[in-house]
N, CA, C and O of each residue as an XYZ file, in Angstrom:
708
protein
N     135.608    104.920     33.762
C     136.294    103.953     34.550
C     136.080    104.414     36.069
O     136.037    105.521     36.607
N     135.967    103.154     36.512
C     135.608    103.905     38.511
C     137.426    104.237     38.977
O     138.487    103.959     38.418
N     137.108    104.894     40.152
C     138.228    105.079     40.934
C     137.805    105.314     42.582
O     137.001    106.170     42.951
N     138.335    104.617     43.247
C     138.126    104.316     44.677
C     139.246    105.373     45.310
O     140.430    105.048     45.216
N     138.952    106.427     45.849
C     139.244    107.595     46.822
C     139.662    107.186     48.602
O     138.720    107.460     49.345
N     140.589    106.743     49.149
C     140.716    106.415     50.362
C     141.199    107.670     50.929
O     142.120    108.352     50.479
N     140.272    107.982     52.276
C     140.922    108.980     53.031
C     141.165    108.561     54.442
O     140.653    107.688     55.143
N     142.081    109.431     54.643
C     142.023    109.221     56.474
C     142.117    110.066     57.014
O     142.803    111.071     56.828
N     141.266    109.726     57.970
C     140.723    111.004     59.245
C     141.325    111.103     60.507
O     141.035    110.093     61.147
N     141.722    111.530     60.868
C     142.375    111.422     62.349
C     142.300    112.665     62.974
O     142.641    113.792     62.618
N     141.596    112.062     64.340
C     141.626    113.097     65.365
C     143.058    114.178     66.013
O     143.707    113.643     66.911
N     143.267    114.836     65.813
C     143.939    115.559     66.549
C     144.125    116.008     67.972
O     143.295    116.604     68.657
N     145.555    115.567     68.375
C     145.434    115.369     69.867
C     145.933    116.717     70.864
O     146.964    117.368     70.696
N     145.516    116.804     71.297
C     145.831    118.309     72.215
C     146.825    117.933     73.657
O     146.855    116.755     74.012
N     147.494    118.810     74.324
C     147.827    118.999     75.482
C     146.884    119.095     76.639
O     146.068    120.005     76.492
N     146.802    118.622     77.410
C     146.204    118.530     79.163
C     146.983    118.642     79.720
O     148.017    118.064     79.386
N     146.953    119.464     80.916
C     147.985    119.951     81.440
C     147.683    119.481     83.015
O     146.721    120.091     83.481
N     148.324    118.483     83.976
C     147.414    118.002     84.743
C     148.635    117.836     86.719
O     149.409    116.977     87.142
N     148.118    119.180     87.284
C     148.813    119.573     88.553
C     148.502    118.750     89.703
O     147.355    118.740     90.148
N     149.398    118.081     90.207
C     149.074    116.982     91.518
C     150.513    117.640     92.531
O     151.724    117.457     92.409
N     149.868    118.288     93.324
C     150.995    119.096     94.234
C     151.805    119.395     93.572
O     151.231    119.789     92.556
N     153.308    119.531     93.376
C     154.583    120.665     92.341
C     154.354    119.647     91.117
O     154.722    119.991     89.994
N     153.840    118.584     91.295
C     154.584    117.931     89.465
C     153.416    118.397     88.560
O     152.220    118.125     88.662
N     153.955    119.041     87.797
C     153.038    119.159     86.584
C     153.374    117.771     85.259
O     154.493    117.403     84.903
N     152.211    117.305     84.820
C     152.568    116.528     84.295
C     151.447    116.622     82.816
O     150.239    116.854     82.856
N     152.069    116.432     81.904
C     151.082    116.154     80.266
C     150.800    115.500     79.304
O     151.609    115.347     78.389
N     149.570    114.958     79.293
C     148.951    114.142     78.457
C     148.338    114.449     76.895
O     147.534    115.380     76.849
N     148.547    113.972     76.014
C     148.341    114.435     74.771
C     146.775    113.082     74.690
O     146.874    111.860     74.584
N     145.583    113.866     74.782
C     144.464    113.575     74.612
C     143.585    113.876     73.640
O     143.500    115.104     73.622
N     142.541    113.167     72.418
C     142.147    113.243     71.303
C     140.916    114.361     71.351
O     140.181    114.225     72.329
N     140.699    115.057     70.767
C     140.145    116.510     70.605
C     138.617    115.642     71.507
O     138.527    114.417     71.581
N     138.007    116.210     71.852
C     136.574    115.610     72.440
C     136.468    114.997     73.751
O     135.359    114.850     74.264
N     138.005    114.464     74.591
C     138.051    113.229     75.513
C     136.939    114.060     76.032
O     136.673    115.154     75.534
N     136.148    113.439     77.245
C     136.420    113.380     78.232
C     137.038    113.467     79.436
O     137.146    112.418     80.071
N     137.575    114.712     80.013
C     138.648    114.950     80.513
C     138.620    115.037     82.116
O     139.603    115.406     82.758
N     137.073    114.563     82.857
C     137.375    114.199     84.218
C     136.619    112.856     83.787
O     135.630    112.808     84.518
N     136.623    111.980     83.122
C     136.479    110.530     83.573
C     137.865    109.748     83.240
O     138.284    108.732     83.796
N     138.680    110.750     81.816
C     140.117    110.152     82.234
C     140.501    110.695     83.843
O     141.315    110.043     84.498
N     140.156    111.358     84.155
C     141.685    111.747     85.719
C     140.662    110.367     86.189
O     141.169    109.260     86.007
N     138.969    110.428     86.898
C     138.865    109.270     87.386
C     139.257    108.061     87.285
O     139.393    107.318     88.257
N     139.505    107.707     85.967
C     140.143    106.260     85.278
C     141.527    106.117     85.982
O     141.909    105.244     86.761
N     142.423    107.637     85.308
C     144.020    107.291     85.852
C     144.561    107.956     86.563
O     145.741    108.243     86.359
N     143.600    108.608     88.069
C     143.768    109.107     89.060
C     143.513    108.570     90.491
O     143.409    109.262     91.504
N     143.453    107.605     90.430
C     142.674    106.669     91.764
C     143.042    106.839     92.954
O     144.075    106.264     93.296
N     142.435    107.539     93.784
C     143.200    108.022     95.158
C     143.570    106.715     95.839
O     142.960    105.760     95.359
N     144.318    106.445     96.725
C     145.058    105.282     97.554
C     144.127    105.319     98.820
O     143.491    106.310     99.175
N     144.139    104.035     99.482
C     142.814    103.814    100.297
C     143.413    105.315    101.636
O     144.485    105.595    102.172
N     142.213    105.813    101.662
C     141.778    106.160    103.121
C     141.733    108.450    102.123
O     141.487    109.496    102.725
N     141.881    108.373    101.472
C     142.021    109.446    100.531
C     140.965    109.970     99.464
O     140.660    109.036     98.723
N     140.618    110.588     99.292
C     139.307    110.881     98.393
C     140.057    111.808     97.266
O     140.963    112.562     97.618
N     139.499    111.691     95.426
C     140.404    112.325     94.795
C     139.549    113.360     94.717
O     138.334    113.202     94.838
N     140.245    114.785     94.457
C     139.479    115.877     94.168
C     140.226    116.766     92.792
O     141.401    116.922     92.460
N     138.845    117.265     92.180
C     139.746    117.152     90.854
C     139.403    118.879     89.848
O     138.261    118.775     89.399
N     139.780    119.726     89.594
C     139.391    120.933     89.115
C     139.410    121.089     87.986
O     140.626    121.160     87.811
N     138.627    121.295     86.279
C     139.013    121.479     85.294
C     138.575    122.817     84.733
O     137.551    123.429     85.034
N     139.342    123.107     84.028
C     139.308    124.377     83.108
C     138.281    124.056     81.819
O     137.710    124.905     81.135
N     138.203    122.641     81.680
C     136.808    122.265     80.200
C     137.162    120.760     80.679
O     138.189    120.230     81.103
N     136.387    120.495     80.526
C     135.598    119.355     80.855
C     135.676    118.581     79.616
O     135.901    117.398     79.867
N     135.598    118.763     78.712
C     135.733    117.750     77.154
C     137.413    118.931     76.560
O     137.424    120.161     76.584
N     138.553    118.050     76.119
C     139.546    118.523     75.667
C     139.400    119.435     73.902
O     139.251    119.138     72.717
N     139.536    120.432     74.615
C     139.455    121.398     73.881
C     140.616    121.560     72.484
O     141.619    120.849     72.430
N     140.237    122.760     71.244
C     141.073    122.092     69.830
C     142.328    123.025     70.373
O     143.282    123.323     69.656
N     142.223    123.318     71.347
C     143.462    123.649     71.365
C     144.858    123.207     72.906
O     144.767    122.017     73.205
N     145.755    123.834     73.597
C     146.013    123.404     74.194
C     146.325    124.382     75.573
O     147.337    124.910     76.034
N     144.683    124.310     76.020
C     144.334    125.194     77.027
C     143.638    124.586     78.553
O     143.281    125.090     79.618
N     143.692    123.139     77.922
C     143.441    122.256     79.231
C     143.801    121.844     80.208
O     144.717    121.023     80.249
N     142.982    122.441     81.638
C     144.386    122.464     82.500
C     143.528    121.094     84.106
O     142.347    121.247     84.414
N     144.238    120.183     84.685
C     143.390    119.703     85.712
C     144.224    120.134     86.917
O     145.443    120.308     86.905
N     143.309    120.300     88.077
C     144.396    120.219     89.554
C     143.889    119.163     90.227
O     142.684    118.930     90.134
N     144.376    118.693     90.686
C     144.461    116.783     91.068
C     145.075    117.139     92.435
O     146.215    117.595     92.521
N     144.152    116.879     93.673
C     144.594    116.472     95.545
C     143.939    115.583     95.776
O     142.786    115.375     95.399
N     144.757    114.812     96.573
C     144.376    113.596     97.061
C     143.833    113.936     98.806
O     144.621    113.494     99.642
N     142.762    114.561     99.291
C     142.217    114.747    100.826
C     141.993    113.323    101.516
O     141.335    112.328    101.210
N     142.877    113.684    102.642
C     142.704    112.464    103.595
C     140.722    112.182    103.716
O     140.018    113.073    103.239
N     140.155    111.157    104.245
C     139.213    111.085    104.567
C     138.754    111.095    106.318
O     139.364    110.628    107.280
N     137.904    111.569    106.274
C     137.612    111.755    107.956
C     136.688    110.316    108.929
O     135.517    110.001    108.715
N     137.208    109.945    109.513
C     136.336    108.551    110.324
C     135.584    108.860    111.961
O     135.554    110.038    112.318
N     135.153    108.073    112.658
C     134.867    108.570    113.588
C     135.574    107.810    114.708
O     136.245    106.848    114.335
N     135.545    108.036    115.824
C     137.004    107.610    116.736
C     135.909    107.597    118.018
O     135.476    108.609    118.570
N     135.648    106.538    118.276
C     134.541    106.074    120.050
C     135.171    105.912    121.264
O     135.518    104.764    121.544
N     135.364    106.656    121.926
C     136.479    105.998    123.091
C     135.165    105.976    124.464
O     134.040    106.427    124.677
N     136.044    105.268    125.024
C     135.041    104.685    126.630
C     136.741    104.064    127.584
O     137.858    103.573    127.421
N     135.792    104.568    128.552
C     136.965    104.167    129.875
C     136.712    103.485    130.746
O     135.500    103.641    130.895
N     137.137    102.625    131.640
C     136.210    101.859    132.741
C     137.098    102.127    133.744
O     138.230    102.493    133.426
N     136.715    101.981    135.229
C     137.427    101.787    136.311
C     137.503    103.097    137.303
O     137.904    102.899    138.450
N     137.076    104.634    136.841
C     137.486    105.294    137.273
C     135.609    105.587    137.790
O     134.597    104.968    137.461
N     135.770    106.602    138.557
C     134.193    107.125    139.634
C     133.831    108.113    138.845
O     132.834    108.731    139.219
N     134.461    108.537    137.621
C     133.309    108.745    136.150
C     134.414    109.221    135.460
O     135.318    110.044    135.603
N     133.759    107.892    134.157
C     134.388    107.211    133.120
C     134.046    108.132    131.725
O     132.984    108.615    131.332
N     134.999    108.151    131.328
C     134.741    108.933    129.579
C     134.085    108.084    128.753
O     134.281    106.877    128.896
N     133.270    108.518    127.834
C     132.409    108.372    126.795
C     132.446    109.380    125.976
O     132.315    110.564    126.288
N     132.652    108.870    124.740
C     132.715    110.111    123.341
C     133.283    109.589    122.201
O     134.293    108.915    122.400
N     132.946    109.701    121.156
C     133.330    110.080    120.006
C     133.932    111.209    119.259
O     133.960    112.291    119.846
N     134.453    111.132    117.972
C     134.821    112.338    117.524
C     135.519    112.190    115.871
O     135.494    111.077    115.345
N     136.129    113.381    115.118
C     136.014    113.133    114.132
C     137.362    113.458    113.838
O     137.759    114.623    113.876
N     138.488    111.971    113.387
C     139.969    112.098    113.013
C     139.655    112.251    111.204
O     138.928    111.812    110.314
N     140.520    112.981    111.396
C     141.222    112.694    109.679
C     142.414    111.688    109.603
O     143.392    111.897    110.321
N     142.379    110.473    108.666
C     142.854    109.366    108.115
C     144.262    109.893    108.391
O     144.562    110.886    107.728
N     145.031    109.506    109.096
C     146.578    109.339    109.197
C     147.404    110.375    110.140
O     148.528    110.871    110.206
N     146.188    110.397    110.812
C     146.623    111.220    112.106
C     146.690    110.703    113.579
O     145.754    109.908    113.665
N     147.186    110.749    114.500
C     147.963    110.950    115.584
C     146.884    110.457    115.981
O     146.238    111.450    116.318
N     145.960    109.135    116.253
C     145.310    109.601    117.558
C     145.230    110.142    118.949
O     144.435    110.796    119.623
N     146.461    109.555    119.089
C     146.746    110.026    120.826
C     146.635    111.143    121.227
O     146.387    111.380    122.409
N     146.843    112.335    120.059
C     146.925    113.608    120.223
C     145.231    114.389    120.274
O     144.876    115.525    120.589
N     144.499    113.223    119.825
C     142.506    113.673    119.866
C     142.004    113.051    120.414
O     140.803    112.981    120.155
N     142.564    112.141    121.576
C     141.849    111.722    122.538
C     141.857    113.114    123.827
O     142.387    114.224    123.833
N     140.926    112.313    124.895
C     140.994    113.304    126.170
C     141.637    113.165    127.107
O     142.050    112.056    127.447
N     141.858    114.142    127.691
C     142.613    114.360    129.044
C     142.387    113.049    130.035
O     141.317    112.722    130.549
N     143.503    112.468    130.156
C     142.807    110.619    131.110
C     143.265    111.109    132.259
O     143.180    110.196    133.080
N     143.831    112.338    132.895
C     143.854    112.504    134.054
C     143.287    112.724    135.064
O     142.990    113.889    135.333
N     142.878    111.400    136.160
C     142.156    111.816    137.159
C     142.612    111.786    138.548
O     143.368    110.830    138.719
N     142.406    112.571    139.735
C     142.909    112.366    140.569
C     142.757    110.846    141.997
O     141.933    110.907    142.909
N     143.377    110.106    141.881
C     143.249    109.088    142.525
C     143.327    107.863    142.063
O     143.209    106.865    142.774
N     143.570    107.851    140.599
C     143.616    107.245    139.870
C     144.645    106.834    138.699
O     145.155    107.830    138.186
N     145.096    105.546    138.123
C     146.448    105.291    137.856
C     145.664    105.298    136.032
O     144.497    104.909    135.993
N     146.168    105.628    134.972
C     145.557    105.331    133.718
C     146.733    104.492    133.262
O     147.957    104.587    133.362
N     145.724    103.475    132.621
C     146.393    101.924    132.391
C     146.774    102.043    130.404
O     147.202    101.041    129.831
N     146.512    103.466    129.563
C     146.256    103.332    128.625
C     145.093    103.275    127.844
O     143.969    103.003    128.267
N     145.476    103.603    126.417
C     144.324    103.247    125.112
C     144.826    101.946    124.708
O     145.871    101.312    124.559
N     143.601    101.863    124.607
C     143.131    100.190    123.292
C     142.385     99.869    122.811
O     141.212     99.956    123.176
N     142.978     99.155    121.354
C     142.646     98.495    120.643
C     142.140     97.430    119.954
O     142.765     97.160    118.929
N     141.171     96.725    120.214
C     141.098     95.065    120.382
C     142.413     94.204    121.262
O     143.077     93.207    120.980
N     142.394     95.136    122.437
C     143.454     94.437    123.065
C     144.667     95.058    123.418
O     145.188     95.005    124.532
N     145.232     95.831    122.123
C     146.375     95.917    121.809
C     146.565     97.601    122.386
O     145.694     98.444    122.170
N     147.705     97.873    123.058
C     147.795     99.125    123.112
C     148.225     99.952    122.124
O     148.911     99.638    121.152
N     147.742    101.154    122.446
C     147.529    102.529    121.197
C     149.484    103.324    121.409
O     149.804    103.928    122.433
N     149.940    103.220    120.854
C     151.669    103.921    121.359
C     151.416    105.314    120.240
O     150.550    105.663    119.438
N     152.609    105.784    120.696
C     152.264    107.730    119.904
C     152.240    107.575    118.801
O     151.500    108.245    118.081
N     153.057    106.628    118.336
C     153.064    106.832    116.079
C     151.808    106.047    115.843
O     151.835    106.035    114.613
N     150.588    105.299    116.210
C     149.388    105.289    116.448
C     148.602    106.205    115.725
O     148.052    107.217    116.159
N     148.601    105.610    114.215
C     147.621    106.484    113.423
C     146.004    106.316    113.176
O     145.415    105.303    113.553
N     145.509    107.127    112.677
C     144.137    106.944    112.349
C     143.997    105.932    110.805
O     144.546    106.084    109.714
N     143.119    104.992    111.245
C     143.489    104.001    109.934
C     142.058    104.394    109.332
O     141.249    105.089    109.948
N     141.777    103.699    107.650
C     140.893    103.876    107.084
C     139.816    103.049    107.749
O     139.679    101.854    107.488
N     139.013    103.732    108.660
C     137.790    103.520    108.931
C     137.120    103.714    110.562
O     137.440    104.787    111.073
N     136.299    102.870    111.368
C     135.857    104.001    112.515
C     136.751    103.394    112.820
O     137.563    102.907    112.033
N     136.776    103.294    114.152
C     137.529    102.420    115.449
C     137.282    102.615    116.750
O     137.286    103.832    116.932
N     137.111    102.152    117.557
C     136.667    102.193    119.131
C     138.018    102.205    120.365
O     138.203    101.061    120.779
N     138.357    102.576    120.596
C     138.899    102.593    121.663
C     138.994    102.748    123.156
O     138.568    103.845    123.519
N     139.430    101.969    124.139
C     139.106    101.540    125.436
C     139.796    101.860    126.436
O     139.623    100.882    127.163
N     140.251    102.334    126.812
C     141.121    102.383    128.236
C     140.426    102.397    130.196
O     139.385    102.633    130.809
N     141.554    102.061    130.400
C     141.173    101.617    131.994
C     142.019    102.298    133.449
O     143.230    102.402    133.645
N     141.194    102.576    134.077
C     141.785    102.998    135.280
C     141.817    101.521    136.002
O     141.293    100.440    135.733
N     142.881    102.101    137.286
C     143.452    101.357    138.301
C     143.002    102.455    139.393
O     143.246    103.632    139.128
N     142.368    102.141    140.590
C     142.411    103.012    141.610
C     143.245    102.850    142.523
O     143.252    101.778    143.128
N     144.310    104.050    142.904
C     145.354    103.975    143.650
C     145.010    103.637    145.421
O     143.955    103.754    146.044
N     146.470    103.154    145.901
C     146.145    102.814    146.888
C     146.780    103.481    148.316
O     147.999    103.308    148.329
N     146.464    103.942    149.093
C     147.472    105.014    150.190
C     147.893    104.096    151.500
O     147.219    103.178    151.967
N     148.903    104.467    151.876
C     149.319    103.887    153.310
C     149.374    104.599    153.933
O     150.116    105.576    153.840
N     148.064    104.193    155.392
C     148.041    105.323    156.292
C     148.778    104.562    157.694
O     148.740    103.335    157.788
N     149.252    105.166    158.452
C     149.337    105.470    159.320
C     149.058    105.954    160.611
O     149.308    107.158    160.666
N     148.715    105.577    161.481
C     148.327    106.853    163.163
C     149.473    106.358    163.865
O     149.751    105.159    163.908
N     150.243    107.396    164.498
C     150.812    107.416    165.507
C     149.995    107.660    166.791
O     148.833    108.064    166.751
N     150.783    107.346    168.140
C     150.110    107.883    169.342
C     151.496    108.927    170.104
O     151.285    109.507    171.169
N     152.429    109.001    169.612
C     152.946    110.130    169.656
C     154.402    108.776    169.615
O     154.432    109.667    170.464
N     155.142    108.050    169.559
C     155.741    107.379    169.644
C     155.977    106.255    168.787
O     156.988    106.022    168.123
N     154.697    105.447    168.901
C     154.600    104.623    167.893
C     153.746    104.798    167.440
O     152.938    105.716    167.580
N     153.764    103.276    166.305
C     152.568    103.498    165.142
C     151.301    102.778    165.468
O     151.726    101.632    165.324
N     150.069    102.632    165.799
C     149.648    101.938    166.852
C     148.587    101.814    165.698
O     147.499    101.513    166.188
N     148.528    101.968    164.087
C     147.336    101.622    163.688
C     147.715    101.848    161.841
O     147.528    102.958    161.343
N     148.157    100.867    161.121
C     148.769    100.922    159.557
C     148.074     99.773    158.912
O     148.033     98.553    159.069
N     147.266    101.134    157.704
C     146.666    100.042    156.572
C     146.768    100.842    155.461
O     146.946    102.060    155.430
N     146.561     99.579    153.970
C     146.325    100.673    153.020
C     144.956    100.485    152.828
O     144.231     99.544    153.150
N     144.654    101.824    152.090
C     143.194    102.011    151.576
C     143.669    102.461    150.533
O     144.797    102.873    150.264
N     141.831    102.268    149.356
C     142.169    102.777    148.493
C     141.203    104.033    148.400
O     140.374    104.346    149.254
N     141.527    104.879    146.881
C     141.204    105.900    147.082
C     139.980    106.436    147.230
O     139.272    106.124    146.271
N     139.089    107.517    148.497
C     138.302    107.878    148.719
C     137.491    106.871    149.361
O     136.301    106.669    149.119
N     138.435    106.058    150.457
C     138.005    105.259    151.704
C     137.723    106.632    152.525
O     138.180    107.775    152.514
N     136.670    105.874    153.285
C     136.457    107.184    154.336
C     137.138    107.228    155.558
O     136.659    106.504    156.431
N     138.178    107.918    155.868
C     138.965    107.351    157.095
C     138.532    106.806    158.149
O     138.868    105.755    158.696
N     137.203    108.128    158.606
C     137.109    108.006    159.752
C     136.126    106.433    160.265
O     136.265    105.531    161.091
N     135.432    106.703    159.522
C     135.210    105.223    159.208
C     135.894    103.413    159.695
O     135.668    102.384    160.332
N     136.684    104.012    158.940
C     137.581    102.748    159.105
C     138.691    102.980    160.905
O     139.104    102.165    161.730
N     138.776    104.448    160.795
C     139.694    104.196    162.581
C     138.173    104.063    163.310
O     138.532    103.883    164.474
N     136.852    104.043    163.338
C     136.011    104.090    164.359
C     135.847    102.127    164.317
O     135.374    101.448    165.228
N     136.278    101.720    163.276
C     135.784    100.159    163.116
C     137.601     99.634    163.934
O     137.566     98.479    164.359
N     138.438    100.067    164.055
C     139.374     99.671    165.197
C     139.700    100.725    166.598
O     140.464    100.351    167.488
């Protein structure tokens, strides 16, 4: 007589602890599963972040000891800046972390004799709340030269009154008048 034996083989699943910040999650994966592949497929970072994971085991072991620490690290991007309109314009670039307020990172814009109009991206003024996007950016700033009113008195009345821009040599102006 013929006899058929049917067997069923199942792979045991084991607990893998995943730690992300203050949160712990548990997943049950079959023995031998590549944990790194599982994490890369199921813990995709949001735009502007990189996934960083550390593993106690590469593959699910035959016990519940596998642990993964997952963190999302902000990426860094290049912020290039330039100004126009002053006697010594600013030009340069800096590395800025995604999500950082960029006005805090830009160089000082105070210059004697000039008024700074602000930093702009594509014609839009940057506010205090503006943060570094997930791409390299160029920002531009402009200055207006300040105008000063000059009056010359002869002791009793004003004999000359003009408005001059910053760094005008007054001696040449007075000699012309």
